[in-house]
C-alpha positions in Angstrom: 0.1 0.0 0.1 1.0 3.3 -1.0 1.2 6.2 1.5 1.6 10.2 0.8 1.7 13.1 3.4 1.5 17.0 2.3 0.9 19.9 4.2 -0.7 22.5 2.8 -0.4 26.2 4.3 -2.8 29.4 3.7 -2.8 32.8 5.4 -6.0 34.6 5.2 -6.2 38.0 4.7 -9.6 38.7 6.8 -10.4 37.0 10.4 -13.1 34.5 8.5 -12.3 33.6 4.9 -13.2 30.3 2.8 -10.5 28.7 0.4 -11.8 26.3 -2.6 -8.7 23.7 -2.1 -10.3 20.9 -4.5 -7.2 21.7 -7.4 -4.6 21.4 -4.8 -6.1 18.3 -3.5 -6.4 16.9 -6.9 -2.7 17.6 -7.4 -2.0 15.6 -4.1 -3.6 12.6 -5.6 -1.5 12.9 -8.6 1.8 13.6 -6.8 1.0 10.3 -4.5 0.3 7.8 -7.6 -2.8 5.9 -5.8 -5.3 4.6 -8.2 -7.6 3.3 -5.3 -7.7 4.6 -2.1 -8.9 7.6 0.3 -7.7 10.9 0.9 -7.7 12.5 4.3 -8.0 16.2 4.2 -7.9 17.7 7.6 -7.3 21.3 9.4 -4.4 21.0 11.6 -5.7 24.5 13.9 -8.5 24.4 15.9 -9.9 27.6 14.9 -10.3 26.3 11.2 -12.2 23.8 9.4 -12.3 21.3 5.9 -15.4 20.8 4.5 -17.0 19.8 1.3 -20.0 21.8 -0.5 -21.1 23.7 -3.6 -18.5 26.7 -4.9 -21.1 29.3 -4.9 -20.5 32.7 -3.0 -24.4 32.8 -2.1 -23.7 29.8 -0.3 -20.9 30.7 0.9 -22.2 34.4 2.3 -25.3 32.0 3.9 -22.4 30.2 6.2 -20.9 33.6 7.1 -23.9 34.8 8.4 -25.6 31.5 9.9 -21.9 31.0 11.9 -22.1 34.4 12.7 -25.6 34.2 14.3 -24.5 30.9 16.1 -21.2 32.2 17.7 -21.1 35.9 16.8 -17.6 37.4 17.1 -18.4 40.2 19.5 -18.8 41.1 22.2 -15.6 39.2 23.0 -16.8 39.3 26.7 -19.4 36.9 26.3 -17.4 33.7 26.2 -15.5 32.4 29.1 -12.4 31.3 27.1 -11.9 34.9 25.8 -9.2 36.2 28.3 -5.5 36.0 26.5 -7.2 35.4 22.8 -10.2 36.9 21.6 -11.0 33.7 19.3 -13.6 31.5 21.3 -16.5 32.2 18.4 -13.4 30.5 15.8 -13.4 27.4 18.2 -17.5 27.1 18.0 -17.5 27.7 14.2 -14.9 25.2 13.5 -16.8 22.8 15.7 -20.0 23.1 13.5 -18.0 23.1 10.2 -15.9 19.9 11.1 -12.0 19.0 11.1 -11.8 17.1 8.4 -13.2 14.7 4.9 -12.2 11.7 3.5 -12.7 11.3 0.2 -12.6 8.2 -2.1 -10.0 7.9 -4.6 -11.3 5.8 -7.7 -8.9 5.5 -10.9 -6.5 7.9 -9.7 -9.6 10.9 -9.3 -11.2 12.1 -6.5 -14.7 10.5 -6.5 -17.3 13.1 -5.9 -20.8 13.5 -6.1 -22.6 16.7 -8.3 -20.8 19.9 -7.5 -18.8 18.5 -4.4 -15.8 20.9 -3.7 -13.4 20.8 -0.7 -12.7 23.9 1.2 -10.8 25.2 4.0 -12.4 27.5 6.2 -10.2 29.9 8.1 -12.4 31.5 11.5 -9.0 33.4 13.0 -7.1 34.6 10.6 -4.4 36.9 9.5 -1.4 34.5 10.2 -0.3 31.2 8.3 -2.2 27.7 9.3 -1.7 24.5 7.8 -4.0 21.3 6.4 -2.6 18.1 6.5 -3.4 15.9 3.1 -2.9 12.0 3.7 -3.2 9.9 1.1 -3.2 5.8 1.2 -4.2 3.2 -1.3 -2.7 0.9 -4.5 
């Protein structure tokens, strides 16, 4: 069985931002040489997320609006976690959006349903953070 590992780095210019990372993951699949297997893609930070959904800007704005209603950033004083940091809302948003995705690899390609894409969601940005890609298979 083959095993492949790569770290992808991102730096959000804003506190919250979504990145479409499907092309980078497709490149990893090619580099891995795996034709049949699994690709794990996970955020390596507790205030970021990796998820699958549609690449549609209106939907991304809906995510932003919905998450902000669920866990508003301000006032920072509403959270017991906030003290040395002001990112409790980012931890909660990550919990809702999830840590990782696993996608089947079939015939050397990511095996998606219609409209599916992989995204990195940043909820406490303005610094470098990473995503782990781990691919196993034959």
